[in-house]
C-alpha positions in Angstrom: 31.7 -20.4 -55.2 32.2 -24.0 -56.0 29.1 -26.2 -55.8 30.5 -28.4 -52.9 31.6 -25.4 -51.0 28.2 -23.7 -51.5 26.3 -26.9 -50.4 28.6 -27.2 -47.3 28.1 -23.6 -46.4 24.3 -24.0 -46.8 24.3 -27.1 -44.6 26.2 -25.3 -41.9 24.1 -22.1 -42.0 20.8 -24.0 -42.0 22.0 -26.2 -39.0 22.7 -23.1 -37.0 19.2 -21.7 -38.0 17.6 -25.0 -36.9 19.1 -25.4 -33.5 18.7 -21.7 -32.7 15.0 -22.1 -31.6 16.1 -24.4 -28.8 18.3 -21.7 -27.3 15.8 -18.9 -28.0 12.6 -20.6 -27.1 13.3 -23.8 -25.2 15.9 -23.1 -22.7 15.2 -24.2 -19.1 13.4 -21.5 -17.0 14.3 -23.1 -13.7 16.5 -21.2 -11.4 19.0 -22.6 -8.8 20.8 -21.0 -5.8 17.7 -19.7 -3.8 17.6 -19.4 0.0 15.2 -22.0 1.3 12.0 -20.6 2.9 9.9 -22.3 5.5 7.1 -21.3 7.8 7.9 -21.3 11.5 4.5 -22.8 12.4 4.2 -26.7 12.8 2.3 -28.4 10.0 -1.2 -29.8 10.8 -0.2 -33.3 9.6 2.9 -35.5 10.2 2.4 -37.5 7.0 0.9 -37.2 3.6 -0.6 -40.2 1.5 -0.8 -39.2 -2.2 -3.0 -41.2 -4.6 -2.5 -40.2 -8.3 -4.9 -42.1 -10.6 -3.2 -41.6 -13.9 -5.5 -40.6 -16.7 -8.7 -40.3 -14.6 -11.3 -37.8 -15.8 -13.1 -35.6 -13.3 -16.5 -36.6 -14.8 -15.6 -40.3 -14.8 -15.1 -40.2 -11.1 -17.8 -37.8 -10.0 -20.7 -38.9 -12.1 -23.2 -41.5 -10.9 -22.8 -45.1 -12.2 -25.5 -47.1 -13.9 -27.0 -47.9 -10.5 -27.3 -44.3 -9.5 -24.5 -44.4 -6.9 -21.3 -42.3 -6.6 -18.1 -43.9 -7.8 -16.1 -41.9 -5.3 -17.4 -43.2 -2.0 -14.6 -41.4 -0.1 -16.2 -38.1 -1.1 -19.5 -38.6 1.0 -18.3 -38.0 4.6 -14.6 -37.4 4.8 -13.3 -34.3 3.1 -13.4 -31.5 0.5 -13.6 -31.9 -3.2 -13.3 -30.0 -6.4 -11.8 -30.0 -9.8 -8.1 -29.5 -10.5 -7.5 -27.6 -13.6 -4.4 -28.9 -15.2 -2.3 -27.0 -17.6 -1.4 -28.2 -21.1 0.4 -30.2 -22.2 -1.7 -32.8 -20.4 0.9 -35.5 -20.2 2.0 -37.7 -17.2 5.4 -36.2 -16.6 4.4 -32.4 -16.6 1.3 -33.3 -14.5 3.3 -35.2 -11.9 5.9 -32.4 -11.7 3.2 -29.8 -11.2 1.7 -31.9 -8.4 4.9 -32.9 -6.6 7.4 -30.2 -7.5 5.0 -27.3 -7.7 6.1 -25.8 -11.1 5.0 -26.3 -14.7 7.3 -28.7 -16.6 10.1 -27.2 -18.6 9.4 -27.7 -22.4 12.9 -29.1 -23.0 11.7 -32.2 -21.1 10.0 -33.3 -24.3 13.5 -34.3 -25.6 13.9 -36.6 -22.6 10.5 -38.3 -22.8 9.4 -39.8 -19.5 12.9 -41.1 -18.5 15.2 -38.4 -17.5 15.2 -34.8 -16.0 16.6 -32.2 -18.3 17.5 -30.1 -15.3 17.4 -30.9 -11.6 14.5 -29.5 -9.5 13.4 -29.7 -5.9 10.2 -31.5 -4.9 8.0 -32.4 -1.9 9.7 -35.8 -1.9 13.1 -34.4 -1.7 12.0 -32.1 1.3 10.5 -35.1 3.2 12.2 -37.1 5.9 11.2 -40.2 4.0 9.2 -41.0 0.9 8.1 -44.4 -0.1 6.5 -44.7 -3.6 4.9 -47.5 -5.6 3.9 -47.6 -9.3 5.1 -47.0 -12.7 8.9 -47.1 -13.7 8.2 -44.2 -16.0 7.2 -41.8 -13.2 8.8 -42.8 -9.9 12.5 -42.7 -10.9 12.4 -39.1 -12.1 11.7 -37.8 -8.5 14.2 -40.3 -6.8 17.0 -39.2 -9.2 16.5 -35.6 -8.3 16.5 -36.1 -4.5 19.5 -35.3 -2.3 20.5 -38.2 0.0 19.0 -41.6 0.2 15.5 -41.0 1.6 13.3 -41.5 -1.5 12.4 -45.2 -2.1 10.7 -46.6 -5.1 9.0 -49.9 -5.9 8.1 -50.4 -9.4 6.6 -53.3 -11.4 8.3 -54.4 -14.6 8.0 -52.0 -17.6 6.7 -54.9 -19.7 3.5 -54.9 -17.4 2.4 -51.7 -19.1 0.7 -53.6 -21.9 -2.1 -52.0 -24.0 -3.0 -55.4 -25.3 -3.3 -56.9 -21.9 -6.6 -58.5 -20.7 -7.1 -55.9 -18.1 -4.6 -53.1 -17.0 -6.3 -52.8 -13.6 -3.7 -55.4 -12.4 -1.2 -52.5 -12.4 -3.3 -50.8 -9.6 -3.8 -54.0 -7.7 0.0 -54.6 -7.8 0.3 -51.3 -6.1 -2.4 -51.9 -3.4 -1.1 -55.3 -2.7 2.5 -54.1 -2.2 1.5 -51.3 0.1 -0.3 -53.8 2.3 2.7 -56.1 2.3 4.9 -53.2 3.1 3.0 -52.2 6.3 2.6 -55.8 7.4 6.4 -56.4 7.1 7.2 -53.1 9.0 5.7 -54.6 12.2 8.6 -57.2 12.2 11.2 -54.6 11.1 12.1 -52.1 13.9 14.1 -49.8 11.5 11.3 -49.4 9.0 8.7 -49.1 11.9 10.7 -46.3 13.3 11.1 -44.6 10.0 7.4 -44.7 9.3 6.7 -43.0 12.6 8.9 -40.0 11.9 7.4 -36.6 10.8 7.5 -35.4 7.2 6.7 -38.9 5.7 5.2 -39.1 2.3 3.5 -42.3 0.8 3.0 -42.0 -3.0 0.8 -44.3 -4.9 1.0 -44.0 -8.6 -2.0 -45.9 -10.2 -1.5 -46.3 -14.0 -4.3 -48.9 -14.8 -6.9 -46.3 -15.5 -4.7 -44.5 -18.0 -3.7 -47.7 -19.7 -7.3 -49.0 -19.9 -8.4 -45.6 -21.3 -5.8 -45.8 -24.1 -6.6 -49.4 -24.9 -10.4 -49.4 -24.6 -11.5 -45.7 -24.4 -12.9 -43.9 -21.2 -16.4 -44.9 -21.9 -15.6 -48.6 -21.9 -16.5 -51.1 -19.3 -12.8 -51.8 -18.5 -12.1 -48.0 -17.7 -15.2 -47.7 -15.5 -14.6 -51.0 -13.6 -11.1 -49.9 -13.1 -12.2 -46.7 -11.3 -14.4 -48.8 -9.0 -11.4 -51.0 -8.1 -9.3 -47.9 -7.5 -12.0 -46.3 -5.3 -12.2 -49.6 -3.2 -8.4 -49.8 -3.1 -8.1 -46.2 -1.8 -10.6 -46.8 0.9 -8.8 -50.0 2.0 -5.4 -48.4 2.1 -6.6 -45.4 3.9 -8.2 -47.6 6.5 -5.1 -49.7 6.8 -2.8 -46.6 7.4 -5.2 -45.1 10.0 -5.2 -48.4 11.9 -1.4 -48.5 11.6 -1.0 -45.1 13.3 -3.7 -45.7 15.8 -6.2 -43.2 14.2 -3.9 -40.3 15.6 -5.5 -37.9 13.2 -2.1 -36.8 11.8 -2.4 -38.2 8.3 -3.6 -36.1 5.3 -4.8 -37.9 2.3 -5.1 -36.6 -1.4 -6.7 -38.4 -4.4 -6.2 -36.7 -7.7 -5.0 -37.2 -11.2 -2.2 -35.8 -13.4 -4.5 -35.4 -16.5 -7.7 -36.5 -18.1 -8.4 -38.2 -21.4 -10.5 -37.5 -24.5 -13.3 -39.9 -25.6 -11.0 -41.4 -28.2 -8.4 -42.3 -25.6 -5.6 -39.7 -26.0 -4.3 -36.8 -24.0 -1.7 -34.0 -24.5 -4.0 -31.0 -25.7 -6.3 -28.7 -24.0 -9.8 -30.3 -24.3 -11.8 -30.1 -21.0 -12.0 -33.8 -20.8 -8.0 -33.6 -20.7 -7.7 -30.6 -18.4 -10.4 -31.3 -15.8 -9.2 -33.8 -13.2 -10.8 -34.8 -9.7 -9.4 -33.6 -6.5 -10.6 -35.1 -3.1 -8.7 -34.3 0.1 -9.3 -35.5 3.7 -7.6 -36.1 6.9 -5.3 -33.9 9.1 -5.6 -30.0 8.3 -8.3 -30.5 5.8 -11.8 -29.0 5.9 -14.7 -31.4 6.4 -17.4 -31.5 3.7 -19.2 -28.2 3.6 -22.9 -28.2 3.0 -24.2 -25.4 0.8 -27.7 -24.4 -0.6 -26.5 -22.6 -3.7 -23.2 -22.3 -5.6 -22.4 -21.0 -9.2 -20.2 -22.4 -11.8 -20.3 -21.8 -15.5 -20.6 -25.5 -16.3 -23.4 -27.8 -15.3 -21.4 -30.5 -13.7 -22.9 -30.1 -10.2 -26.4 -30.9 -11.4 -25.1 -33.9 -13.6 -23.1 -35.3 -10.6 -25.9 -34.6 -8.0 -23.3 -32.7 -5.9 -25.1 -29.4 -5.7 -25.2 -29.4 -1.9 -21.4 -30.1 -1.3 -19.2 -27.1 -1.7 -17.0 -27.5 -4.8 -13.5 -26.0 -4.4 -11.6 -25.7 -7.8 -7.8 -25.2 -7.9 -5.2 -24.9 -10.5 -2.7 -27.7 -10.6 0.5 -26.8 -8.7 -1.1 -23.9 -6.8 -1.5 -23.8 -3.0 -5.2 -24.4 -2.3 -5.9 -22.3 0.8 -9.7 -23.1 0.8 -8.9 -26.8 1.5 -7.1 -26.1 4.7 -8.7 -26.4 8.1 -6.1 -24.3 10.0 -5.8 -21.0 11.7 -5.8 -17.8 9.7 -2.3 -17.3 10.9 -1.1 -20.6 9.5 -2.7 -19.7 6.1 -1.2 -16.3 6.0 2.2 -17.7 6.9 1.9 -20.4 4.1 0.9 -17.8 1.5 3.6 -15.5 2.6 6.2 -18.4 2.4 4.9 -19.3 -1.2 5.3 -15.7 -2.3 8.8 -15.4 -0.9 9.8 -18.6 -2.5 8.9 -17.3 -5.9 10.3 -13.9 -5.2 13.7 -15.6 -4.3 13.6 -17.2 -7.8 13.0 -13.7 -9.3 15.9 -12.2 -7.5 18.3 -14.9 -8.5 17.2 -14.7 -12.1 17.4 -10.9 -12.1 21.0 -11.1 -10.6 22.2 -13.6 -13.1 21.0 -11.6 -16.0 22.2 -8.3 -14.4 25.8 -9.8 -14.1 26.0 -10.8 -17.8 24.5 -7.6 -19.3 26.2 -4.1 -19.7 24.7 -1.8 -17.1 23.7 0.8 -19.9 21.8 -2.0 -21.5 20.1 -3.6 -18.6 16.4 -2.9 -18.3 14.9 -4.0 -15.0 11.4 -5.4 -14.5 10.0 -2.2 -12.9 6.5 -3.5 -12.1 7.8 -5.5 -9.3 10.2 -3.0 -7.7 7.5 -1.2 -5.7 6.3 -4.4 -4.1 9.6 -5.7 -2.9 9.8 -3.6 0.3 6.2 -4.0 1.4 5.4 -7.8 1.6 1.9 -7.9 3.2 -0.3 -10.8 3.3 -3.0 -8.9 1.4 -0.7 -8.4 -1.4 0.8 -11.9 -1.6 -1.3 -13.0 -4.6 -0.3 -10.0 -6.6 3.2 -10.4 -5.6 3.2 -14.0 -6.7 1.8 -13.1 -10.2 4.3 -10.2 -10.7 7.2 -12.4 -9.5 6.2 -15.0 -12.1 5.9 -12.2 -14.7 9.3 -11.1 -13.7 10.7 -14.6 -14.0 9.5 -14.8 -17.6 10.8 -11.4 -18.3 14.3 -12.2 -17.4 14.2 -15.7 -18.8 13.2 -14.3 -22.2 15.4 -11.2 -21.9 17.7 -12.0 -24.8 15.0 -13.5 -27.1 14.4 -10.3 -29.1 18.2 -9.7 -29.6 18.9 -13.3 -30.7 15.7 -13.4 -32.8 16.7 -10.3 -34.8 20.1 -11.8 -35.2 18.7 -14.9 -36.8 16.3 -12.8 -38.8 19.2 -10.8 -40.3 20.9 -14.0 -41.1 17.8 -15.4 -42.8 17.4 -12.3 -45.0 21.2 -12.3 -45.7 21.3 -16.0 -46.6 18.2 -15.7 -48.9 19.7 -12.7 -50.7 23.0 -14.7 -51.1 21.2 -17.7 -52.7 19.3 -15.3 -55.1 22.5 -13.8 -56.2 24.1 -17.2 -56.7 21.2 -18.3 -58.9 21.4 -15.0 -61.0 25.2 -15.3 -61.3 25.0 -18.9 -62.3 22.1 -18.8 -64.8 22.0 -15.4 -66.2 24.4 -12.8 -67.9 23.6 -9.9 -65.5 26.8 -10.1 -63.5 29.3 -11.2 -66.1 30.1 -7.8 -67.3 30.7 -6.4 -63.7 34.5 -6.1 -63.2 36.1 -7.2 -59.8 37.5 -4.4 -57.8 40.1 -5.9 -55.4 40.5 -2.6 -53.5 36.7 -2.5 -52.7 36.8 -6.2 -51.9 39.5 -5.5 -49.3 37.7 -2.6 -47.8 34.6 -4.8 -47.5 36.5 -7.6 -45.8 38.0 -5.3 -43.2 34.8 -3.6 -42.7 32.9 -6.9 -42.0 35.9 -8.2 -39.9 35.8 -5.1 -37.8 32.0 -5.6 -37.3 32.7 -9.2 -36.3 35.3 -8.1 -33.7 33.0 -5.5 -32.2 30.3 -8.0 -31.7 32.7 -10.5 -30.3 34.0 -8.0 -27.8 30.3 -6.9 -26.9 29.4 -10.5 -26.2 32.7 -11.2 -24.4 32.2 -8.5 -21.7 28.7 -9.8 -21.0 30.0 -13.5 -20.6 27.4 -14.8 -22.9 27.0 -18.5 -23.8 29.1 -19.7 -26.7 25.9 -20.2 -28.8 25.3 -16.6 -28.7 28.5 -16.0 -30.6 27.3 -18.1 -33.5 23.9 -16.5 -33.6 25.1 -13.0 -33.5 28.2 -13.4 -35.7 26.4 -15.5 -38.4 24.9 -12.4 -40.1 28.5 -11.0 -40.6 29.9 -13.8 -43.0 26.4 -14.2 -44.6 25.9 -10.6 -45.5 29.6 -10.4 -46.5 28.8 -13.2 -49.0 25.8 -11.3 -50.1 27.7 -8.0 -50.7 30.6 -9.9 -52.2 29.1 -12.2 -54.5 2.0 -23.5 -42.4 -1.0 -23.8 -39.8 -4.0 -25.1 -41.2 -3.8 -28.5 -43.0 -7.0 -27.6 -45.0 -4.9 -25.1 -46.9 -3.3 -28.2 -48.7 -6.7 -29.1 -49.9 -7.1 -25.7 -51.5 -3.7 -26.1 -53.2 -4.4 -29.6 -54.5 -7.7 -28.4 -56.0 -5.8 -25.6 -57.7 -3.2 -28.2 -58.8 -6.2 -30.2 -60.3 -6.7 -27.4 -62.9 -3.1 -27.2 -63.9 -3.5 -29.0 -67.3 -6.4 -26.8 -68.2 -4.9 -23.5 -67.0 -1.7 -24.1 -68.9 -3.5 -25.9 -71.8 -1.2 -28.8 -71.4 -4.1 -31.2 -71.7 -4.0 -30.4 -75.6 -0.6 -31.9 -75.9 -0.8 -34.5 -73.3 -3.0 -37.5 -73.3 -6.5 -36.6 -72.3 -6.5 -39.6 -70.1 -3.4 -38.5 -68.1 -5.0 -35.0 -67.7 -8.2 -36.4 -66.4 -6.5 -38.9 -64.0 -4.3 -36.0 -62.7 -7.4 -34.0 -61.9 -9.2 -36.9 -60.2 -6.2 -37.8 -58.1 -5.6 -34.3 -57.0 -9.3 -34.0 -55.9 -8.9 -37.4 -54.2 -5.8 -36.4 -52.4 -7.4 -33.1 -51.3 -9.8 -35.1 -49.1 -7.0 -36.4 -46.8 -6.1 -33.0 -45.2 -9.7 -32.5 -44.2 -9.7 -35.7 -42.1 -9.0 -35.6 -38.4 -5.5 -36.4 -37.2 -6.7 -37.3 -33.6 -10.0 -38.1 -32.1 -11.0 -40.8 -34.6 -11.9 -44.3 -33.9 -9.8 -47.1 -35.6 -11.3 -48.4 -38.8 -9.5 -51.7 -39.4 -11.8 -52.8 -42.2 -10.6 -49.7 -44.2 -7.0 -50.7 -43.6 -7.8 -54.2 -45.0 -9.5 -52.7 -47.9 -6.4 -50.6 -48.7 -4.4 -53.8 -48.5 -6.7 -55.6 -50.9 -6.8 -52.6 -53.3 -3.0 -52.6 -53.3 -2.9 -56.3 -54.1 -5.6 -55.7 -56.9 -3.5 -52.8 -58.4 -0.4 -54.9 -58.3 -2.0 -57.7 -60.4 -3.1 -55.3 -62.9 0.3 -53.7 -63.1 1.9 -57.2 -63.4 -0.5 -58.0 -66.2 0.5 -54.8 -68.0 4.2 -55.4 -67.4 4.0 -58.9 -68.9 2.3 -57.6 -72.1 4.8 -54.7 -72.5 7.7 -55.2 -74.8 11.1 -54.6 -73.1 14.0 -56.6 -74.5 16.1 -55.7 -71.4 13.8 -57.1 -68.9 14.5 -60.5 -67.4 11.3 -62.5 -66.5 13.1 -63.8 -63.4 12.8 -60.4 -62.0 9.0 -60.7 -62.0 9.3 -63.0 -58.9 10.3 -60.1 -56.9 6.8 -58.6 -57.4 5.1 -61.9 -56.2 7.1 -61.8 -53.1 6.2 -58.2 -52.4 2.6 -58.7 -53.2 2.6 -61.7 -50.7 4.2 -59.4 -48.1 1.4 -56.9 -48.6 -1.2 -59.7 -48.3 0.5 -60.9 -45.2 0.5 -57.5 -43.6 -3.2 -57.2 -44.4 -3.9 -60.4 -42.6 -1.7 -59.5 -39.6 -3.5 -56.1 -39.2 -7.0 -57.8 -39.1 -5.8 -60.6 -36.9 -3.9 -58.6 -34.4 -6.8 -56.2 -33.8 -9.3 -59.0 -33.6 -7.1 -60.7 -31.0 -6.8 -57.5 -29.0 -10.5 -57.0 -29.1 -11.2 -60.3 -27.4 -8.5 -59.6 -25.0 -6.1 -62.4 -26.1 -3.2 -60.0 -26.5 -0.7 -59.6 -29.4 -0.1 -62.9 -31.1 3.7 -63.7 -31.0 3.6 -64.9 -34.7 2.0 -61.7 -35.8 4.6 -59.6 -33.9 7.5 -61.6 -35.5 6.0 -61.2 -39.0 5.5 -57.4 -38.4 9.2 -56.9 -37.4 10.4 -59.1 -40.3 8.3 -57.0 -42.7 9.9 -53.9 -41.3 13.4 -55.3 -42.1 12.4 -56.7 -45.6 13.2 -54.7 -48.7 13.2 -56.2 -52.1 13.7 -54.0 -55.2 13.0 -54.9 -58.9 15.2 -54.0 -61.8 16.1 -50.3 -62.3 13.6 -49.5 -65.1 11.8 -46.4 -64.0 8.2 -47.4 -63.4 9.0 -51.0 -62.3 11.5 -49.7 -59.7 9.0 -47.1 -58.3 6.2 -49.5 -58.1 8.6 -52.0 -56.3 9.5 -49.2 -53.8 5.7 -48.6 -53.2 5.1 -52.3 -52.5 8.0 -52.6 -50.1 7.0 -49.6 -48.1 3.2 -50.2 -48.3 3.6 -53.4 -46.2 5.1 -51.5 -43.4 2.5 -48.7 -43.7 -0.4 -51.0 -43.6 1.0 -52.5 -40.2 1.2 -48.9 -38.8 -2.3 -47.7 -40.0 -5.5 -47.7 -38.1 -7.9 -46.1 -40.6 -8.2 -43.9 -43.6 -4.5 -43.0 -43.7 -3.8 -46.5 -45.2 -5.2 -45.2 -48.5 -2.9 -42.1 -48.5 0.3 -43.7 -50.1 -1.8 -45.2 -52.9 -3.4 -41.9 -53.8 -0.1 -40.1 -53.4 1.9 -42.6 -55.5 -0.8 -42.5 -58.2 -0.5 -38.8 -58.5 3.4 -39.0 -58.5 3.1 -41.6 -61.4 0.9 -39.2 -63.4 3.2 -36.4 -62.5 6.2 -37.9 -64.0 4.3 -38.5 -67.3 2.8 -35.0 -67.2 6.3 -33.5 -66.8 7.4 -35.1 -70.0 4.6 -33.5 -71.9 5.5 -30.2 -70.3 9.0 -30.6 -71.4 7.9 -30.9 -74.9 5.2 -28.3 -74.6 7.9 -25.7 -73.8 10.4 -27.2 -76.4 13.1 -27.7 -73.8 14.1 -31.3 -74.6 13.2 -34.4 -76.5 10.7 -36.7 -74.8 12.5 -39.9 -73.6 10.7 -43.3 -73.7 9.8 -43.8 -70.1 8.8 -47.5 -70.6 12.4 -48.5 -71.1 14.0 -45.6 -69.1 16.7 -47.0 -66.7 17.8 -45.1 -63.6 21.4 -46.5 -63.8 21.9 -45.4 -67.4 21.2 -41.7 -66.7 23.9 -39.0 -66.4 23.9 -35.3 -65.3 23.7 -33.4 -68.5 22.6 -30.1 -67.2 25.3 -28.3 -69.2 23.1 -28.9 -72.3 20.0 -27.1 -70.7 19.8 -23.8 -68.8 17.2 -23.1 -66.1 13.7 -22.3 -67.5 10.8 -20.6 -65.8 8.9 -23.9 -65.8 11.8 -25.3 -63.7 10.7 -23.0 -60.8 7.2 -24.3 -61.0 8.5 -27.8 -61.0 10.5 -27.1 -57.9 7.4 -25.6 -56.2 5.5 -28.8 -57.0 8.1 -30.9 -55.3 8.0 -28.6 -52.2 4.2 -28.7 -52.1 4.1 -32.4 -52.5 6.7 -32.7 -49.7 4.5 -30.6 -47.4 1.5 -32.7 -48.5 3.3 -35.9 -47.6 4.1 -34.6 -44.2 0.8 -32.9 -43.3 -1.6 -35.1 -45.4 -2.5 -37.4 -42.5 -0.6 -36.0 -39.6 2.7 -34.7 -38.6 5.4 -34.8 -35.8 3.1 -32.9 -33.5 0.3 -35.6 -33.8 2.7 -38.1 -32.3 2.2 -36.4 -29.0 -1.5 -37.3 -29.0 -1.1 -40.4 -30.9 -3.4 -43.5 -30.7 -1.1 -46.4 -29.5 -3.3 -48.7 -31.7 -1.0 -47.6 -34.6 1.8 -49.8 -33.4 -0.2 -52.7 -31.9 1.2 -55.0 -34.7 4.6 -54.5 -33.4 4.2 -54.1 -29.6 1.6 -53.4 -27.0 3.9 -52.9 -24.0 4.4 -49.2 -23.3 7.6 -47.9 -24.7 7.5 -44.2 -25.7 10.8 -44.1 -27.8 10.1 -47.3 -29.6 6.5 -46.3 -30.4 7.7 -42.8 -31.3 10.3 -44.2 -33.7 7.8 -46.5 -35.4 5.4 -43.5 -35.9 8.2 -41.4 -37.3 8.9 -44.2 -39.8 5.2 -44.0 -40.7 5.5 -40.2 -41.2 8.7 -40.6 -43.4 7.2 -43.2 -45.8 5.3 -40.6 -47.9 8.4 -38.5 -47.9 10.3 -41.4 -49.6 7.6 -41.9 -52.2 7.7 -38.2 -53.2 11.5 -38.1 -53.2 11.8 -41.1 -55.5 9.3 -39.6 -57.8 11.1 -36.4 -58.0 14.3 -38.2 -58.7 12.6 -39.7 -61.7 11.4 -36.2 -62.7 14.9 -34.9 -62.4 16.6 -37.6 -64.5 13.9 -37.7 -67.2 13.9 -33.8 -67.5 17.7 -33.6 -67.6 18.0 -31.3 -64.6 20.4 -31.8 -61.7 19.0 -31.8 -58.1 21.7 -29.2 -57.3 19.7 -26.6 -59.2 16.8 -26.7 -56.7 17.4 -24.2 -53.9 14.6 -23.6 -51.3 13.9 -20.2 -50.3 14.1 -19.3 -46.5 11.4 -16.7 -46.4 8.8 -19.1 -45.2 11.2 -20.4 -42.6 11.8 -16.8 -41.2 8.0 -16.5 -41.0 7.7 -19.7 -39.0 10.8 -18.7 -36.8 8.7 -16.1 -35.1 5.7 -18.3 -34.6 7.5 -21.0 -32.7 5.5 -21.5 -29.4 7.1 -22.5 -26.0 3.7 -22.7 -24.3 0.4 -24.5 -24.7 -0.2 -28.3 -25.4 2.4 -30.7 -26.7 0.2 -30.6 -29.9 0.5 -26.8 -30.2 4.2 -26.7 -29.4 4.9 -29.7 -31.6 3.0 -28.2 -34.5 4.9 -24.9 -34.3 8.2 -26.7 -34.2 7.0 -29.0 -37.0 6.3 -26.0 -39.2 9.7 -24.4 -38.5 11.7 -27.6 -38.6 10.0 -28.6 -41.8 10.7 -25.5 -43.8 14.1 -25.0 -42.2 15.4 -28.5 -42.8 14.1 -28.6 -46.4 17.6 -28.0 -47.8 19.3 -30.6 -45.5 16.3 -32.9 -45.8 16.2 -32.6 -49.7 19.8 -33.6 -49.8 19.3 -36.7 -47.5 16.1 -37.6 -49.4 17.9 -37.1 -52.8 20.6 -39.4 -51.7 18.1 -41.9 -50.4 16.1 -41.7 -53.6 19.1 -42.3 -55.7 20.0 -45.3 -53.6 16.6 -46.8 -53.8 16.3 -46.1 -57.6 19.7 -47.2 -58.8 20.8 -49.9 -56.4 19.7 -53.5 -56.8 18.5 -55.4 -53.6 16.7 -58.6 -54.6 16.6 -62.4 -54.5 19.6 -64.5 -55.1 19.8 -65.6 -58.8 20.3 -69.0 -60.1 23.3 -69.4 -62.4 22.2 -70.4 -66.0 24.0 -73.4 -67.5 24.6 -73.6 -71.3 25.3 -76.9 -73.1 28.1 -77.1 -75.5 
């Protein structure tokens, strides 16, 4: 097969493998088309007031303040209380969906961020007569967009108000309280609004984002976070009193104060730490039990004693589950409510089962038998069991095709890997050159695989399967036809780097190579091995360390410049040295901006405009030196280091320096290895020019050491990815990383900047490998990544747990799966960065006659 055709086929196959996980693991579990179910009994309340204090931890609200008084004053005499156990991922969107829509968020929502609904869903707001809501533009619109009719009204402040660098984010909550007061005051002069407010099934939703924003910016143990809680407590009391007075204290208003998620001590959320999953729940008003005095109660934790609440009955619930113990209603109403809840979930099960049964051959359909015996006997005493079994049944039918599709992809994986091995053997050995081609057998094989493809197509057609199923199930056919016819713990990287440190000794390369290079290689491997042991999340910013990294970069730059000036290279133009001075100045400016920005935010003066302008200008600035090997590589480091410093908050600022140092030594060590095995003459790297190289692979066949060289590259790529974090860590990121660019909450902008930060080490490794390839006279087309590890990670993809757990499993699969595609892109980028000139305009030289 021709190389371009082979590469194109590889790209297409790997793209299919890559997107397959989103059909197999991350399709929406929601069901549509159920018959609405309602209890026939009248509700105890005519209206609901829902206060959601975003990012409020249970212990932060319930514990006593420094004066020994409770922060939650509403708890003392009014209603019932407890802890709401949220489910990971502990993010704002899934938390609010669980509270208001009653289900755990579809994982596919991660691709939509906070802005859009991946699928439409029903909610309490949609079922209300009228809903008025105040708060964040990131939360309110997603419930208004899914509502049928025009009865859900939202009042949002500007997105720019969500500023992590603001003096005090409590103003967001004050905005909500002030606008609710104005709303009720204006209703007295608006008969239409007044009448609507006095209807039944009215919901008032107050989303309070200040606590979450202050927690991110200042941490939950800060004065700002604690003061914000007091302000919210006072505001809730005031609004509750205002609403009771508005309705003449008719006793028909129910109030709920809770949170969507908590927050870690270091100001992040998304995972499953108790500080993130334990949120407060206080309920009072119509239909709610009064505070219940008790003498003893048992819980595994010691919170009751710490909070001095041993004598008030604590009622814990799971977020999104009907909390019967909170209701002060008749036993009949509780039974009816529980029965309705069970029937609602059972209706979803029936629709899901019907959909799957219609698209599956009767002889292949396997029903969820555990639920069948309960369908005809829906008794109140069995409702909880019925709910659990119905939920299990929903999951059973939702994942019904997962094994079938997974096996199809697995067969394709094995087939493609075998095909790649055969291509390598055919191209670089003599094992297949003596095998004659049998056209008759080829024809039989073609018709055999074509028949198999037709049978699979017919099988899928009669089951009315989605079009993507055809790709996944038919892919093994051409792959195997071509065959016949032709990472979980980052600390593992530390072990690998320590093994790498002994490479010169194990292979006795140190005898031929300079002892200094071997020693530096060992020291840098040990130094780099420290980074995977450092925490990705849960660390405090260490700006002095970032500044130290910037100063170290400047110091190394001046030493390199001094060495460059002393070296003899008749092809070098001294005018090009100016590029280095501009790049060093850019690094110095970035170092200053980092320190200045964080000091300004520390004293609550916000992000300086000039610092923000400099940061964005640095991001767009790219100056590259002449194309001599080491000069160009060092120029690339300086260009990228300026941006990396601006996105760093601690030890990771030193990572590119250590990584680049190791890459620098690697290039030199590979030259020694080339001579050690007698593969090629050793080129003079000091004057080696990227633009003067050509692909001369026809003069050198693959050697066993080339496999080792390829493995080194893959390992360094993985180290670049997981050395200080990965895609998953973005879901629990510290917003301080982007403070030099923006402090106003913007998930996609912030995520894009952090993806850039993750990509910078990639570029350094790719450029170094480009240098290794051209100096060892080996084309990048000879490096083919094996898919065995991708198949392993395919079966370890998670569609449950925290954003961090889900993101990590996706990161592992996407990383190994996209290596072929990624290496092609990185190879092209590396060639562009190493061979193209992008620098300062030159002055024309004038010569006298």
